[in-house]
N, C-alpha and C positions, 0 to 999 in steps of 0.2 A: 386367528392369526394374530402372531407377537404383537405386530405392529397397528392393530386396532386399535381403537379407543373412543370414548365419547367425546367429538369433537362437536358436539350442541347442533347436529342436524334437523332435530324436531323442536328447538329452543333456540331459533334465531335470536331473541334478546338476550343472552348471555354468551353466544357463539362470538367471544372476541377472543384473541390469543392474550390480553391482558387482564381478562376475568378468569380463563382459564388458567393461566400463571400465580393466580392468586387461590383459587379455589379446586385446581383439580387434582386429579390423583398422587401427583408429585408433590403439589405442595403439601398434602395430607400428610405423606410420608415426612417429607422437609420438617415440618410440624412437630411430628413425633419424634423424630433425631434431636431435632431442638430441644425438646424438654429430656431426652436422655445425655445429651451434653450438659444442660444446665446442670442436670441433677450430679453429676460426675463432679463438676467443676464445685459444687455446696458440699459433695461428701468429702473430696480432697481441702478445702480450704477448711472444713470443721474436723479434720484428723482422720476420717473415719477413709479415707484411701490414700494408697501411697502417692506421695509427691511425684509429679509428671503424668498421673494417671489422666487428667483431664484435659492435657493437651494430646494421648493418645485416641481417648476417646472422641474429642472433637474433628482428629484428623478420619476418624472411622463414620464418623458419619454426615459425609460430604453425598448429598441425595442423590447425585447422578449415579453413585455406583451399585444402585439398588436397581432390582427389576419388577417395577410396579405389578405389572401383569401376573409375574410367580406368585409374589405377595399375595394377591388379591386370591389367587387361586388355593395357594396353600390356606388363608384365612379360615376356609371351610372347614377346616380341623378343628381350630378352636376358638371359631366363630365370632374370631375380631381379628385384625390386622396387625396389632402391636407385637402377637405371639412368633408368627414367622419372621415378623423384621427384626425382633428381638435376636429371633435366631441367628438371622443374616449378620447382626450388629455384633453379636458376640464373634462370632467366627471371625471379622473383619478385626475385631480390636484383639483376638488372640494372634493374628498373623501380625498383625503391626507392634503388637509387645513383644513378639518374639525374635522382631528385627529391630529392637529398639537399639540405638547406637551404644548404649551403658548398659544394652543387658536387660533382661525382662523385669518389669517393673511390679506385676501384680495388678495391670490395670481392669483384667476383669473385675474385678472387684468394685469398680466406679459403675458398673453396668447395671440398672436396675436393682439395685439392693436394698430390700425394705420397702419396694413398690409393686403395686398389682396393676395389672393392664389399665383396668376401668380408670386409676391414678395419671395415666400416661397419656388413655386416650381424650377424656375429659379435658385435660389441661390441653393437647395439642389442638383440640376442637377450639378450645376459648383461644388460645392462641392463634389460631387460623383466622375466627372471627376478629380478632384485634386488629390484624393487619390489613384484613378487607374493611373494617370499618372506618379505619384512619382513611383510607384511600376514597370508599364510600362519602364520607360526610366533606372530603375536598372536591367532589365532583357536586354535592347536595351544596355546598357554598356558591363554588360558582353557577348554579341556576338561581338559588335564592337573589344574589346580586344581580342577576338578568331581570330576575322578577321584580326588584325593588325598585329597579331603572325604567321598568315598562311602567310601574304604578303610578313612578312621579312624572316623567315623561308625558302620560296620557292623564292627569288627573281631571281634566276639563273633558275630555274627548267622550262624545254621549254616544250610548247603545242603549240597547232595549234592554229592560231586566225582564227575565222569562221565569214563571212560574206554573208547574204542573202542566209545559210546554207549550204554554201561551204566552202571549206579550202581558206583562204585567205592569211594569212604572219604568220611569226614565230610568237610567241606571250611567255607572262612566265604566270604561273599559279600564281607567285606572283602578277602581274599586274592585273589580275583577281579578285583576294582575295581585293586587292586593291581598285579596284573601287565596287565592293561588299561593303566595309566600306564605300568608299566615299559616297554611296546612303543613306544608313542605317544613316550615321554620320549627313549628312547634313539635312536629315528628323527628326531626331530626336531634333539637335538643332533648328529647328525651334518651334518642339513641347514644347521644355523647354523654349523657348523665351514666349510663350504664357502666358497673364494675364489672368485669369478666374474670372470674375468680381462679385462683388454681385449685387443683382439686390432689389432695393427698391424706389417704386413711389406710391403707396397706390393704389385704386380701379380705378383711371383714368390716373394714373401718373403724377399727379399734386401735389403729396403731402399733398393735403388739410388735411387728417385727422390727418397725421404728424405734420401739422400746429396747428391745433386745439390741438392736444397733447405738444406741445411745447411752444404755443403763449397763448391758450384757445381759448377758440368761442367768437364771439363778442359779443355774447348774456349774457356772463357768465364770472365770474372773476376765470381765471385758469381752468386747465383741471380735469374734474371728473373721477372718479374710480367706478367700479363696486363693489358691494359688500361692502358697507362701508369703504372702504379703504381709506386710505388718500395720498396725494401728501408728499413729503420731500420739505418744505421751503426752498427759495434759489435757486433753480434749472436753470441755464441758459443754455439753449441747443439749435438744432436747427435739422431739419429731417435731414438735411446735415451731421451733426455732428454725429448724432444716427448712418445713413446709414455708415458712415467711422468706427465707433466705433464697429460694425454688424462684416463688412470686418475683422478687424484686428480679432477679437475671432475666425472668421471662417476660418482665413488663405487665404481668397481671395482678390482679386484686390478692391481698393475703385474706383468708378466712377463719376464723374462730375454730372450727370444725369441719371434717370431712362432710362433703354433700351427696355422696353416691345414691342416697334415693330422696334428696330432697332437689328438685329438678327446678326451682325459681330461676336459678343462673339460665338454664337452657329456654324455658318458657319466657321470661321475661325478656331474651335478646331475640325469641320469636314472635313476641308481640311488637317490640320496638321494630323491628324490619317489616313486618304487617302493616304495622302504621303509617311507615313511611312510603309504602308503596301503596297504600289507600289514597294519601295525597296525591302521589303521581298518576293512580290511574282517575281522580279527579279531575285535574287539568287535562289529560290525554281524552277521556269522554267529553270533555267542553270541546277541546279543537276539533275532534271527528264532527261535532255537529257543525261546528263554526266555519269549518272549511267547507264544509259542502257549498259546489257550486250554485245552487239558488240562494244560498245565506252570504258565502264568501266576506266573513268579515275577517277571517284570519289566514294564513298560509304559513306551511312549516318551509323552513329554509330548503333550498334547491339545491341539488348534489346532481353532477352524472350518473346516471343509470339508477336513479333513486324514482322508486314508486313505480315502476312499469309495470305493464301489465304483459302476459303471456300471450293475451288475445288481442286485445283493444290496444292499440297504438297512441289513442290518443288521452289516454287516463294518465292522469299524476295521483296516485295514492299516497293518503298521508301515514305512509309506512313506521314512523317515526311513534306518534300516537298508537298507532294498531300494536306495534311492539312492547310499549310502555303499558297498553292496556292489559296484553296477554298477560304480563307479568302479574299487575294488579289484580286479577283474577285467579289466579295460582296461589298468589302468599297466603290470604286465608286457610282456603284447606292446608295448608303445610303447617302453619301454626298451631290449627286445631291437631293436627297429627303430634306434634310436641306435647301439646296438654292430653290428648290421649294415653301417650307415654307416660307423662307424668303421673297420670291418676293409677297405672297400673304397675307401678314400680315396687315389687313386693319383696318381702325380706330384707336383709340389706343389702342384697345386690341382687338386680333383678334378671328373670330369664325371658328374655324379647323384648321388653320395652326399651331397655337401654339400647338395643341394638337397631329399634325402629326410628330413633333418634336422627340417627348420624346422617342419613341421606335426606330427610327433611332439613334438618338444619342447614346443611351445604345448599343446598337447593335454594333455599330463602336467601341467602347471603349471595348465591350467585344472581338470580334475578333482580335483588335488591341493587347491587351492583351495576347489572347490566341495564336494567331500566335507569338507574341513574344518570347513568354515562350518556343514553340515549336523549333523557331529558333537558340536560345541561345542554346539548347540541341544540336541541328544539327552542329552548329557553333565550340561547344567546342567538339566533336567527330568524326567530321568530317575523314573519312579514302583518304586518297589521294595517289595513284599511280602513280608515276613517269614514272616506266617501259612503263606503256598504253599511257601515254601522250607521250612519245617518240614515242611509234609506231605506232599511230593514225600520228604523226606529218611526219615521214617519208613515208607515204602511198601516200602522193603529192612527196614524194622526192624534187630533184632541181626543180622542175618545181615551188615550193612554193616560190622560189627565183628570179623568173622573174622579178619582179619589180626593184628589185637589181639589176639586170642584165642589163635592158633594161637602168637603169641610169648610169650604171658604165661602160659599154660596147659600147651603143651608139657613145661616142665622140672618141672611138678608131677607129672606120671604116670609118671613113672620114667626109669630111666637110658637106654635106648632110644629117642632123640629122634623119629628116623623112624618108631617105631612108632606115639609118640604124637601125631603129625601126621597120620597114618594116618587115628587114630580120630577124630580133631577133624574131618579132612575127611569121613569116613562121616556124621557128624552133618549134616553141612553136605550133604551129598546128599542124604540120607534127608528133611531138611527141603526140599528143591528139590521132593522130589517129591509133595509136599503140594500143595493150593490156596492161593493167595497169600494168601487171609485169614487162614490158618489157620498160616503160614510162623513169625511172630513167636512165638507160644505154644509151637509145637512145637520151635523151633530152642533156646528156652531152657530148656523140658523135657528136650529129649535132653541138652544143656550139662550140665544141672544134675546128669544121670543117669551122665554121664561122669566128673565130676569131684567125688568125694566131698569133702562138709561139710567135712569136715578138715582139707582143703588148700583150699579156695578157699569162703568164707564166702558166705552168701546177701547181706550188703552190700558184699562184695567182689565179687562176682559182678554185682552190679545197677551197681557204677561201673564196670566192665570192660566193660559194653554200654552205656554213656551216650557217645552221639558227642561231645558236648561235651569229654571225656575223652582225644580221639583226633585233636585234629587239629595233633597236632605242632608245629612252628613257627612256624603261621599268621602270628601276629602280630607274630613277630620278623620274617621274612621282610617283609611289608609294612612293618613299619617301615625297613626295611633298604633297599628299594626306594624309598620316598620319602627317605631321607637321601641317596639317591646322586643323586639331582636335585632340588636343594635350588632350581634356578632356574627349575623347571617344577609345583613344587609349592606354590609361594607365589602368596597372590591374585594376580589380574590383574584391570586396570579391564576390568568387563563392556561388551561390545558394542564390537569393535574397527573402526577407522575403515576401512570398506572402498574407500574411492576418492572 
């Protein structure tokens, strides 16, 4: 059916009109057309297309005029969507040029001259990525601002630190939030630093057609243009200068040479997107555990109709975390697909490896943007329950301080440090044999018996067993993390424009 399309039914994390607007087939068509329009402008400004050509091509590149379903179906004939889209574009340019008020100007000569399909599609996908990444980073900065605020607000909020699924040491929720911030900010800075390059190499990556365009054929004087048009005299340029001009118009990075088979631009972007979703996944995984009813230290923001179960009315499922984690679990495989393709870019333009990149890269952009939007809402509305954190901290009681006891008390028990530690370990072992409800009392009693009051007063023992006194440099670590990424910890306007 002509009206059918991929609306994200099986990928709810990215099933957003805003995400579709930036990454859907219509967005891909728009990016391809934008490359062609920019190229027409470059050619006209350099004197390689008649005056007025760029305006005609720009009018012809309004994406609403193109049938995405038809283009997709016809793409099978040439193995890429540029070929059928280009046929439709040329048809529209021909019609518009013929109806030009001042008569036909030969605007068709400005369409795709000296380019190849890979030049256009590679540049279009980089342009698409540029647009997605700018919105994605705005969402990320909203998230990191919220996480930084949590880190500062809860700098002294005690919770239990867990290691290998067990209680380990006293911790602070402020440091946990700061570490979440750290992962996201570091990955986002890496993504933000990427240069997304223009592609321009011609049919074989030698710029042969571009050289003929700029220098003329060895058999003729100057370049020839179709449909009776003529060059602007006095033009002096090179294929490299034209490529740089195209990059500037598109807002992409210029490159020293074509990169048809050198795919670091694609794999680097994929790796950065996967790393960012990794950092999202860490947060989601923590929240999925910490929001369990038996833990209940955190809660997702509440919204009408969210988190419902089809069978159990009482459930409030942490669906934001579920969706974010689903994206994080998919992203590494998509990044791997990009590397697999890059390793198989045979010859000067490949047979199939290039084609296998497109969907993987677009899906990474979709998942990254969708998850970033979900995570921002989660971070800005996160519900924190310090009382539950304290309750869970106290489950292990003073046993949670056994490392502090070992390091502080062992020197008080004699010169033989190993014997002293063995005695303290025996106290722990005997305590663990008691019922959980009795362990705090028994551990304190046995410890008091093992260490004479003359060496450790009751007051000092109480201070030693206070978890607030054994969080190390938690506050300073948090401060240093936030200070290392000032561009991600400052206030960002709420509600990034998604398209």
